[in-house]
ZABA-435334 format. One record per residue: residue in one letter; z, y, x of N, C-alpha, C in turn. Coordinates in steps of 0.001 Angstrom, whole numbers, plus 500000, padded with zeros to 6 digits. Example, Ala and Ser with C-alpha at 12.3 -4.5 7.8 and 13.67 -1.06 7.14 Angstrom:
A507800494310513190507800495500512300507800496700513200
S507080497750512850507140498940513670507870500030512900
! end
This chain:
M495402512013446347496503511888447312496574510479447887
R496433509478446950496460508089447402495302507806448348
A494146508408448087492977508188448940493232508709450346
V493914509875450423494232510444451739495168509520452506
I496181508986451786497142508089452432496436506839452937
I495542506276452124494804505065452517493947505341453742
I493260506489453752492406506853454889493248507012456146
N494410507684456036495285507879457190495807506550457710
C496193505649456793496673504327457220495571503563457942
F494345503654457399493218502979458039492978503542459432
T493091504878459562492887505519460868493931505060461868
I495212505004461417496289504556462309496057503115462723
F495658502260461750495407500853462059494284500707463076
A493207501476462881492075501408463810492484501861465201
F493312502912465258493768503419466553494617502378467280
L495562501755466534496423500745467144495610499541467583
N494627499158466780493795498012467135493015498298468407
Y492541499533468525491811499916469738492726499895470936
A493951500426470762494875500544471881495357499186472369
Y495462498221471441496074496953471819495088495791471841
S493804496054471758492795495003471922491680495529472812
A492057496103473922491085496749474794490357495727475655
R489195496116476119488411495305477059488687495848478458
I489269495015479286489734495432480612489017494625481684
L488543495316482704487919494657483849488763494911485095
G489068493864485843489795493987487099488906493612488274
L488837494454489278487986494223490454488857494221491706
F488946493065492370489839492910493518489107492167494640
P488368492907495469487517492262496472488198491959497805
F489520492200497917490196491929499184490694490487499199
T490687489878500394490977488449500526492448488140500771
G493320489137500756494733488903501025495476488411499798
R496056487234499902496798486663498767497997487527498393
S498714488036499400499902488836499107499546490108498345
H498361490673498614497918491852497860497743491496496386
H497066490380496134496754490025494756498010489653493973
M499031489165494661500282488828493986500912490040493318
V500634491231493846501166492459493243500535492698491874
F499233492395491741498503492741490531498603491682489432
E498810490430489806498764489330488838499675489531487620
P500948489948487810501803490111486627501267491135485629
L500689492228486118500131493239485226498948492671484458
L498031491997485153496842491445484505497227490386483475
R498175489530483849498616488481482926499299489094481696
T500157490083481911500888490703480801499936491412479843
L498931492091480378497960492777479519497225491777478635
A496888490608479193496223489571478392497173489014477333
E498430488810477713499411488276476765499683489249475625
K499450490540475855499631491551474808498421491644473876
G497382490850474155496231490824473264494984491488473793
H495054492108474971493861492711475560492925491627476094
H491657491929476132490657491011476686490455491374478159
V490950490543479048491012490855480475490031489968481246
T489140490607481982488215489902482883488564490298484304
V488845489324485160489314489603486517488377488966487539
A487830489787488419486974489316489508487765489374490806
S488054488208491396488889488174492590488704486850493320
F489374486743494478489384485506495256490464484537494771
F491264484965493780492425484167493394492485483965491879
P491614483120491331491670482838489888492979482160489526
L493464482461488319494719481876487853494544480394487543
K495590479611487828495542478185487526495707477941486032
N496588478705485396496821478550483957496717479918483281
P495503480418483133495351481766482560495721481788481083
P496275482914480617496574483053479184495292483237478385
A495437483191477065494290483470476204493800484892476466
N492527485126476249491889486434476460491732486785477936
Y491926485819478825491852486078480262490695485264480844
V489743485970481485488567485312482062488507485621483549
D488341484588484378488237484761485822486787484744486278
I486466485642487190485211485581487941485609485314489387
S485361484114489858485893483692491146484992484114492301
F485628484683493335484938485000494584485140483904495633
K485749482801495242486048481749496204484789481279496919
G484925481058498226483803480587499022482984481697499648
I483164482933499165482412484056499728482946484448501094
A484273484406501228484915484761502501486208483969502613
E486722483880503837487975483173504070489131484007503535
V489987483375502735491118484112502171492245484168503191
G493049485245503084494148485441504028495408484761503548
L495601483518503920496783482771503510497218481871504652
G498267482285505362498828481455506415497871481164507553
N497017482131507886496019481844508913496056482839510073
F497150483552510233497246484515511332497988483878512499
D497278483725513606497812483059514789498458484101515699
L499747483903516017500475484878516831500047484878518286
D499272483884518704498749483896520073497857485119520312
W497286485658519212496414486832519333497165487999519964
Y498463488100519661499254489208520178499466489123521678
E499417487908522207499659487755523638498561488397524470
S497370488556523896496269489174524647496528490643524937
F497461491261524205497785492667524428498930492855525417
N499479491763525913500600491859526851500208492486528182
T498902492513528472498442493096529739498631494605529770
Y498797495227528588498994496671528526500486496963528629
K500898497419529779502323497624530037502863498887529366
I501976499873529124502408501094528438502365500827526937
S503523500853526318503623500426524922502767501271523986
K502675502573524232501915503445523337500427503094523370
I499893502822524570498487502416524677498270501102523940
R499190500164524132499087498868523466499103499029521950
D500009499857521441500113500045519993498855500681519416
V498296501657520131497076502316519666495920501323519618
L495753500544520667494655499580520715494800498514519637
M496037498095519389496265497097518346495941497654516974
T496318498904516710496047499514515411494551499688515199
V493851500166516227492396500316516127491741498969515870
S492233497932516564491697496581516369491953496084514951
D493154496353514424493482495943513050492504496552512053
Y492219497839512209491328498507511264489877498091511452
D489499497759512661488150497224512874487977495903512119
I489026495096512109488993493837511360488839494120509869
L489579495119509368489495495464507950488100495945507560
S487456496737508419486114497216508101485113496067508110
T485264495141509055484380493978509107484526493140507845
M485781492941507414486033492174506193485413492856504984
A485572494179504895485059494921503744483533494820503653
I482875495043504775481406495043504783480867493647504521
D481528492641505105481080491264504896481204490870503422
S482343491199502804482538490863501390481544491622500510
C481350492906500775480436493720499973479010493180500042
S478581492778501235477215492282501410476949491035500572
K477999490261500293477854489035499503478101489281498019
L479024490182497722479357490434496319478226491127495566
I477445491951496252476352492642495557475269491669495103
D475281490445495646474310489425495244474927488349494349
L476183488514493944476860487492493148476477487661491671
P475755486710491094475273486873489705476396487071488696
S477483486303488799478560486414487810479192487804487823
L479333488403489008479894489749489093478929490770488520
N477665490654488855476680491613488367476540491554486850
E476639490364486268476590490239484813477798490916484167
A478975490734484792480189491343484239480123492865484302
L479547493404485361479479494853485535478538495519484527
K477655494745483937476719495299482958477378495538481591
K478535494929481365479184495021480060480008496305479938
D480381496622478708481187497815478440482673497458478470
Y483481498390479015484930498179479094485635499474478698
D486892499310478309487713500466477961488455501018479173
V488654500188480188489268500630481429488927499627482528
V488837500115483750488587499257484907489749499416485882
L490405498300486217491467498288487229490858497812488527
M491083498546489624490449498175490884491347498500492074
E491334497573493029492171497766494207491633498885495075
N492526499737495544492185500794496501492773500414497848
F491945499840498706492458499425500016491414499676501086
N490653498666501460489745498810502596488280498863502191
S487989499012500897486592498972500455486385499856499237
D485203500469499156484785501224497968483514500634497369
C483216499408497755481992498746497289481916498726495766
M483056498461495109483046498345493644482715499668492957
F483116500795493570482752502097493004481234502254492974
G480582501840494051479127501929494109478456501056493073
L478937499823492907478334498909491938478561499390490511
L479741499919490225479996500457488887479040501608488573
H478765502441489570477835503554489355476421503037489102
V476000502040489854474658501484489692474447501000488263
Y475466500365487694475339499822486342475754500819485267
G476006502067485668476267503123484705477552502971483937
N478557502353484554479824502132483871480616503438483788
K480884503894482586481564505174482360483043505010482015
A483551503787482044484948503549481653485895504260482603
P487045504743482111488041505320483024488530504257483996
K488876504702485189489238503768486256490668504016486728
I491360502923486985492721502975487514492722502295488869
G493158503002489898493268502411491217494625501743491390
L494665500659492153495918499963492447496041499803493952
S497158500237494490497424500088495918498609499146496086
S498366498004496729499436497028496929500343497417498087
T499974498469498812500750498946499949501090500421499725
F501438501107500797501571502565500764500249503186500346
L500274504477500029499049505185499682498196505353500930
M496972504838500904496105504918502070495723506381502351
P495438506740503618495127508140503959493965508721503173
W493007507863502755491836508354502020492049508293500505
S493207507798500061493450507656498617494117508875498001
A494895509612498782495620510758498221494673511794497628
D493541512029498305492577513019497820492018512654496451
R492028511376496110491383510921494882492157511319493636
I493422511619493815494247511990492670494790513413492836
G494420514059493957494825515446494184496282515598494537
V496835514635495299498240514698495677498355515082497152
T499410515794497499499629516226498875500177515079499711
D499571514855500867500122513872501813500233514525503193
N500909515654503219501061516462504431501650515614505564
P500930515475506684501408514604507770502647515133508488
S503110516329508143504326516830508774505566516095508255
Y505450515476507069506607514750506539506229513484505764
V504940513184505625504499511936504993503909511041506078
P504627510010506507504128509171507607502888508387507199
V501943508291508133500809507389507952501334505961508074
G500869505089507211501450503761507098501340502885508327
T500453503220509247500311502395510447501294502803511540
T502047503872511336503009504319512340504381503730512029
N505297503899512968506677503462512736507590504668512534
F507036505732511932507790506966511755508490507000510401
A509687507561510391510357507888509139509864509269508700
Q510355509768507561509848511039507049510286512231507896
T511426512125508555511855513188509467511325512847510859
M510386513667511340509692513370512592509916514456513627
T509850514065514886509886515025515970508528515723516073
F508455516735516943507192517446517146506095516486517598
W506399515625518586505385514704519103504989513667518065
E505935513236517243505606512287516183504710512936515132
R504980514207514820504109514897513859502708515066514419
M502609515312515715501289515398516343500552514066516227
E501247512985516585500609511664516512500268511294515073
N501172511580514164500941511268512754499708511995512223
T499544513251512610498379514039512184497090513460512744
L497116513065514012495924512474514634495529511177513941
W496523510350513597496213509087512925495609509348511544
K496129510337510849495593510639509518494125511066509616
I493819511939510560492436512397510741491542511233511150
Y492016510434512120491214509312512620490903508320511505
L491910507955510713491716506922509699490813507399508561
K490886508689508240489964509205507223488521509144507726
L488316509518508970486967509449509554486519508001509689
W487447507126510109487116505696510247486634505139508917
F487345505445507831486972504881506537485614505393506084
R485366506672506315484085507234505870482904506646506635
Y483023506593507968481861506197508768481767504690509024
S482908503995509056482869502560509340482807501707508086
V483201502272506933483220501481505705482311502089504638
Q482618503309504206481901503884503066480401504021503323
Y480014504563504466478591504744504754477870503407504840
E478523502405505435477905501094505571477734500437504198
E478763500507503363478670499902502039477631500630501180
Q477596501947501273476619502707500493475206502338500891
S474974502191502196473652501823502685473218500465502142
M474138499490502111473814498154501597473482498205500111
I474254498970499346474031499052497902472698499731497607
E472408500803498320471134501512498105469942500635498471
K470084499858499543469002498959499945468804497855498919
K469907497321498386469828496241497409469160496706496122
F469518497892495623469042498345494321467887499338494418
G467485499701495634466291500505495824466389501933495344
R467595502488495332467743503895494948469011504474495549
Q469020505798495642470170506476496222471300506583495198
I472516506575495722473694506784494876474530507894495504
P475410508537494728476284509566495327477163508959496415
E477684509796497288478566509313498343479768508596497729
L480153507485498348481290506724497839482575507549497878
A482654508483498810483834509357498866483974510157497578
N482841510570496998482876511315495734483096510390494546
L482470509208494572482677508250493485484129507798493427
G484778507719494593486170507295494647487118508256493970
R486664509495493752487502510481493069487451510328491547
N486579509456491075486443509291489626487468508294489091
I488728508516489411489787507663488868490712508520487997
S491228507893486970492121508599486054493571508473486477
L493898507397487218495285507092487525495311506191488747
M496424506216489474496595505282490585498022504756490594
F498138503427490647499426502778490840499628502520492324
V500836502783492809501146502504494212502406501652494268
N502369500622495104503443499631495155504604500110496034
T505151501266495686506291501828496414507308502345495404
Y508491502686495910509487503383495099510384504164496050
H510742505378495670511354506298496619512712505839497145
A513435505000496405514724504522496910514549503686498170
L513384503050498312513076502257499497512169503012500455
N511083503561499947510047504136500800510220505611501091
G511217506243500465511444507658500687510672508514499704
P511194509695499360510511510578498408509237511161499005
T508173511137498217506920511782498591506384512542497377
P505482513496497583504944514245496439504228513319495459
L504416513579494169503749512819493114503088513785492143
V502057513304491465501450514012490339501462513023489171
P501208513481487949501254512544486824500360511314486999
G499259511487487707498314510386487885498635509456489032
L499748509656489726500174508746490794501508508155490375
V501519506873490057502685506232489452503220505144490388
E504500505247490743505140504251491605505566503039490772
V505109501866491192505433500621490475505949499569491457
G506632500009492506507158499082493498508039498023492864
G507757496754493159508512495652492578507881495078491332
M506666495507490994505997495029489783505814493512489791
H505638492939490959505377491493491047506626490646490819
L507812491262490789509049490490490683509271489926489290
N508453490292488329508610489782486963507916488446486744
E507301487897487798506623486618487660507609485495487362
T507085484373486891507918483216486553508720482766487768
K509997482520487556510883482112488646510587480675489071
Q510766480408490370510531479079490928511870478401491225
D511858477082491176513065476315491462513256476168492970
I514519476192493387514849475919494789514882474405494979
P514144473854495935514147472406496163515570471896496383
P515880470702495861517256470167495950517796470097497378
Y516949469722498361517452469599499731517826470965500311
I517115472022499893517476473369500340518737473840499618
E518819473544498325520018473906497549521259473249498151
K521156472000498544522286471280499156522678471940500474
F521683472318501281521925472977502568522651474305502354
L522258475032501308522898476305500980524354476116500565
N524563475223499625525894475053499047526908474513500047
E526440473786501050527348473215502039527629474169503204
S527043475348503151527260476311504242528586477033504031
E529441476984505026530767477594504911530727479099505108
H529823479560505983529791480983506347528530481695505850
G527789481067504957526585481695504454525352481306505249
V524207481867504848522915481470505418522081482717505722
V521344482651506820520353483677507161518969483108506866
L518167483845506104516817483416505759515825484036506742
F514883483225507242513921483677508248512522483294507777
S511684484313507508510312484056507062509418485237507428
F508228484919507940507229485948508225506122485954507174
G506436485482505966505509485594504852504413484551504838
S503393484814504007502325483841503783501182483954504781
L501089485068505503499947485277506392500235484871507828
I501416485192508316501748484940509727502363483552509882
R501813482768510748502302481405510993503298481430512153
T504597481254511821505600481217512892505442479968513754
A504736478966513249504485477761514057503563478058515230
T502897479223515232502021479590516349502711480520517338
L504022480700517200504759481507518171504582480929519579
P504362481782520579504350481275521962505663480570522273
K505612479571523114506778478733523374507984479550523824
Y507765480527524702508895481302525212509547482136524120
K508732482630523149509287483406522037510079482492521098
E509532481327520842510212480404519942511558479965520520
E511587479667521814512843479262522460513867480387522424
M513408481597522623514296482751522576514909482916521189
I514071482762520141514565482884518769515558481762518458
V515229480546518852516115479410518612517455479614519314
N517425480101520554518670480344521289519555481349520569
S518939482381520042519696483410519344520270482880518034
L519442482198517239519893481698515938520956480611516075
S520889479853517163521844478754517367523263479256517615
K523410480504518013524736481058518282525485481438517007
L524762481511515889525369482007514652526309480974514033
K527361481473513422528206480582512630527554480309511277
Q526641481203510883525891480985509653524810479932509882
R524392479292508806523226478426508858521959479266508728
V520814478673509096519536479386509066518489478525508356
I517771479138507422516591478500506815515363479235507338
W514488478504507999513340479091508706512051478547508101
K511206479435507577509887479006507092508999478740508307
Y508773477440508541508038476986509733506983475993509253
E505721476385509355504641475697508652504425474244509092
D504808473887510296504584472529510793505769471605510545
S506623471948509609507802471132509319507437469925508467
A508362468965508418508205467813507537508380468254506085
E508001467392505164508041467750503749509454468098503289
Q510453467389503807511841467654503457512557468488504519
G511791469131505396512362469995506403512815469256507648
N513057470014508722513573469487509991514861470221510321
L515958469478510441517267470071510718517623469871512180
T517864470991512872518312470961514269519507471889514387
G520713471298514586521917472113514654522149472832513340
N522200474172513400522409474973512181521107475494511585
I519978475050512132518668475581511713517888474523510934
L517506474860509697516663474001508871515277474638508787
R514296473975509365512908474462509294512227473804508097
V511615474630507260510968474122506048509528474618505987
R508672473796505382507245474133505294506995475248504284
W507770475238503206507599476214502122508960476534501547
L509100477756501025510366478113500376510112479142499277
P510903479099498189510815480113497130511598481352497565
Q510921482260498204511584483347498928512473484225498038
Y511936484705496922512708485630496097513920484949495472
E513745483705495053514866482974494480515961482754495524
L515578482474496759516559482299497822517284483609498129
L516536484702498159517158485990498463518199486374497408
Q518025485908496189518986486211495137520204485288495166
H520144484243495980521245483286496064522430483923496786
N523638483694496272524807484360496857525162483831498243
K524587482713498646524851482182499977523987482832501061
I522904483499500648522051484192501618522696485529501959
H522962485739503243523640486961503681522708487962504364
A521597487495504911520674488404505609519289487782505638
F518304488612505937516897488212505888516196488702507153
I515587487782507896514748488138509052513304488040508588
A512565489147508639511214489183508078510319490085508903
H509032490087508539508031490860509288507786492248508720
G508394492550507591508246493895507033507106494067506070
G506539492965505567505554493088504500506205493685503268
L505438494452502494506038495207501396506565494305500286
L505940493149500062506436492257499022507801491696499396
G507921491190500621509211490682501066510266491767501120
M509831492974501488510760494101501559511320494436500179
T510436494474499160510900494788497818511778493663497260
E511469492424497632512303491307497195513702491420497799
A513772491808499073515065491942499741515877493087499159
V515236494225498902515988495364498374516412495090496933
S515584494376496171515961494021494813517173493090494806
A517199492155495771518313491203495863519523491783496576
G519374492956497200520492493597497892520863492912499191
K519863492428499948520121491718501197519631492549502394
P520488492727503412520083493480504614519065492689505430
M518302493421506259517172492801506927517125493094508422
V516632492121509171516115492353510520514596492345510371
V513955493461510674512506493587510498511824493488511857
V510888492538511966510088492356513186508637492666512810
P508239493940512852506892494314512376505800493919513363
F504604493638512821503452493270513632502304494270513469
F501803494446512248500600495262512057500623495889510663
G499556496640510374499384497226509049500521498157508670
D501044497977507468502116498845506966503497498386507393
Q503575497278508139504876496713508486505752497659509316
P505220498346510357506066499301511085506622500410510199
A505787500946509303506239502019508411507270501496507415
N507053500286506903508023499702505969509369499486506652
G509325498999507895510561498797508641511296500101508888
A510540501143509253511156502450509494511788503000508217
A511128502801507066511673503277505793512952502529505432
A512965501210505657514150500408505346515316500787506249
A515015501047507527516062501474508461516613502836508049
A515725503758507636516168505081507199517012504988505932
A516702503991505075517486503802503851518843503181504140
G518986502595505328520299502107505746520578500643505538
F519522499831505308519804498405505102518971497500506009
A518447498056507122517624497235508011517766497679509460
K517527496742510346517449496988511783516071496522512234
V515350497387512931513977497084513341513943496658514803
V513260495531515057513021495050516421511537494715516522
P510705495595517100509272495295517220509037493976517959
Y507968493298517610507688491978518176507680491993519696
Y507086493017520290506997493056521756508346493336522410
D509273493884521652510614494153522183511606493057521820
L511093491991521208511973490926520730512454490066521899
S513746490203522201514396489380523222515611488727522584
E516209487791523305517382487112522766518512488101522518
E518708489024523446519782490008523304519503490959522148
A518233491406522035517876492335520954518051491673519588
L517668490402519481517813489696518212519285489439517895
D520064489073518921521518488901518728522125490157518129
D521829491297518742522403492574518303521959492921516893
A520656492706516592520133493057515272520772492213514177
I520908490914514431521492490025513419522949490384513154
Q523706490647514204525113491011514019525245492332513273
T524300493246513524524327494532512815524130494344511316
V523124493548510944522831493402509514523839492493508814
L524573491662509571525607490829508966526939491564508814
S527004492784509341528250493550509254528541493937507811
A529806494139507519530217494505506159529561495820505725
E529440496758506665528853498064506340527395497928505922
M526619497140506691525205496987506383524993496225505076
R525800495223504835525664494459503593526021495326502379
M527000496204502537527364497114501457526253498143501223
N525635498628502301524518499559502171523360498916501416
A523096497646501728521991496943501066522237496837499565
R523470496559499169523785496479497738523674497853497073
R524078498897497788523989500253497242522528500657497021
V521670500414498023520249500749497890519614499939496764
S520050498692496634519507497846495569519800498426494192
K521015498928494006521374499523492708520531500759492415
M520299501585493439519460502773493245518016502369492969
W517559501322493647516177500863493487515918500353492068
K516928499744491468516776499204490114517033500247489032
D517593501392489388518001502396488409516791503244487997
R516029502753487019514807503425486576514775503510485053
E513887504366484558513747504508483108513252503222482467
S512359502530483156511840501252482667511468500400483872
S511258499127483661510919498234484765509554498607485328
P509281498269486590507973498595487176506800498025486375
L506946496795485895505855496177485132505651496886483795
D506738497192483098506616497923481834505989499298482060
T506353499935483169505759501235483508504257501116483694
A503835500074484423502400499871484674501649499574483387
V502234498760482516501588498444481239501453499713480387
F502517500509480312502466501740479513501347502666479989
W501287502911481302500296503856481801498872503310481696
T498712502003481823497383501415481618496926501649480187
E497815501391479231497454501578477826497302503059477482
R498000503911478173497828505351477945496433505796478372
V495981505304479511494621505625479950493600505059478966
I493853503850478438492968503273477430492903504175476198
R494066504702475787494114505536474578493384506862474768
W493547507491475931493065508864476091491896508997477058
G491719508032477941490576508060478844490478509333479653
H489271509870479710489016511083480503489526512360479814
A489966512221478556490358513414477799491689513994478261
A492486513204478982493803513683479417493917513549480932
P493339514499481670493363514396483136494786514411483690
L495031513540484676496354513407485281496362513801486750
H495213514208487261495120514636488644495252516152488729
T495479516654489927495504518103490125494111518585490507
A493915519884490428492627520470490803492368520357492294
A493371519934493050493205519830494506492086518880494886
R491858517843494059490825516866494441489411517433494317
E489269518551493622487952519187493482487688520204494589
L488707520497495405488557521538496421488067520966497743
A487244521741498441486862521382499804488070521566500719
F487997520963501901489128521031502822489510522470503137
Y488522523309503404488832524689503790489447525465502626
E489080525090501381489688525742500222491122525268500030
L491351523968500183492690523410500008493654523953501051
A493169524112502282493996524637503364494040526167503386
L493360526809502410493300528270502288492699528934503525
L491828528217504212491195528790505399490278529949505013
D489595529821503860488715530915503426489540532147503057
V490698531922502428491581533045502079492138533688503348
A492567532872504295493088533399505562492019534205506285
A490777533670506289489676534381506946489425535734506266
A489500535764504940489286537017504202490375538032504535
Y491634537559504586492732538466504940492551539015506357
I492213538144507280492030538569508673490901539581508772
L489787539286508072488656540205508086489047541551507478
A489811541515506374490250542761505738491144543566506673
I492052542890507378492945543579508324492149544218509449
I491147543475509945490312544018511026489557545258510554
I488976545176509348488207546305508809489119547519508598
I490307547274508046491253548373507822491641549011509149
H491872548220510185492215548753511492491080549600512062
I489862549134511877488698549887512381488594551231511665
I488769551195510332488691552441509566489800553404509971
L491027552885510094492142553739510496491926554324511886
W491424553502512794491162553993514152490114555094514127
F489061554902513318487991555900513221488536557217512649
L489330557111511559489890558324510954490855559019511892
L491678558273512575492639558852513500491935559581514640
S490858558978515145490124559627516245489497560938515776
K489028561003514541488445562231514000489515563321513864
I490713562888513378491807563858513213492230564429514560
I492352563563515543492735564024516885491694564973517429
H490421564669517188489334565515517683489386566908517054
L489827567004515781489894568288515101491035569161515617
F492153568578515943493348569340516290493575569501517792
V492882568757518558493047568889520018491775569510520587
K491916570774521095490758571463521652490488570986523064
E489187571013523406488813570618524755489168571753525712
P489710571464526870490047572512527854488795573238528342
K488930574570528516487782575345528985487491575036530447
Q486236575083530787485843574829532177486194576045533033
K486665575783534207486989576864535142485723577505535689
L485813578873535880484662579597536460484667579458537968
H483539579240538539483417579106539985482991580451540553
! end
């Protein structure tokens, strides 16, 4: 009996040791800093819990915890940090029809993403440190699901059989839903590049469907085929289609939550972790900004377009229009303006600062509203802090994020091309109203009302995949079905064919019966 107890204890100890000392590989080939900020808390926490974490990315940690190893992609490509010039948007002003302009801008945005993906892949396949890491054994692989499937191809080349977890720092991409077998019906699930809410008109559903089809085809032919060709040429052998390799994931984290982004279909293998990055170490508010806040009699409006868009590159006429509008407020304004002095530039009620701790400021009781571009990180920070927003979307998921926030009742959307002094005046007054501020606090409470924190949720599901791997599938059988099977086109065709055959048989039998009972008239004698 004692021997059985000892054996069982040893088995439990071995199981726990396996579960809590796993070998984890993280693959993040996208150059956007804001994307990587979503994943950092999870990777750091897993290492702090005792897992051995190896992370390949453009953003190595400055002070990594024990058991954390960085494989740096620095120097391979330009990272996306404060380098988006707003003058680029002025080139689209020649298109007077807004719908044509929006379509061309979206197509251009995705062309940029495909160029970035192919350029990074072409260099990463030759990176010795990455190739050495891919040869090792791991218990789980965490990998970003965004604009590239290059890592799926490389993992296959090196025969890596570890279960894979996809991470989406934005909405679920049109080509990602199939990988976990979840429904993303375009009749009520907006494509992230549109400005549609979940309730759409007939014409919006038509446009939404076209965008979904276009983007799936774009990803396959502009990204996946190109990356597959490069990998096959490099290693001298054929590999399965990246579209099929991309389905070999056990779980996917998506940086959304239904209180903000609206309810969408979920399966066990699709886990919402919106706000996961908010558990990072808090930053101090600079004393000069703190003084500006505390001395404000009527509160402060925070204005920031994030880390990628440089408001210092605003065309002069746009900047003057914004300044005119903000100057009318009784509230003070803190504006993230990259060309400011180290201690900021104060003009009237507007303080322009080079850098600001955005989330800490949003939680400050003196901040009454937030003017932002609609990036998902800033959006989640605002909803967590319970602050209403004026959203000025530019590209990517920003229009969809703005539409979701407006539908939730705590934001007013003013597209960049429609931004005028009057429109901004109206939007700011709307979000400063008592009703809008109360709505923002209400949505914030719902957003925080969860079984566990987003980070704890992500850690639990990562360790669950480590424990069970491929033995506990979390996807639906939908991901194994061809399009015609999923849409029941083959079943519909069979029913139609059966109905046609039955009609033919009935017609034949009826004609025979009529022929038996109806005699032919006799011919008249001449």
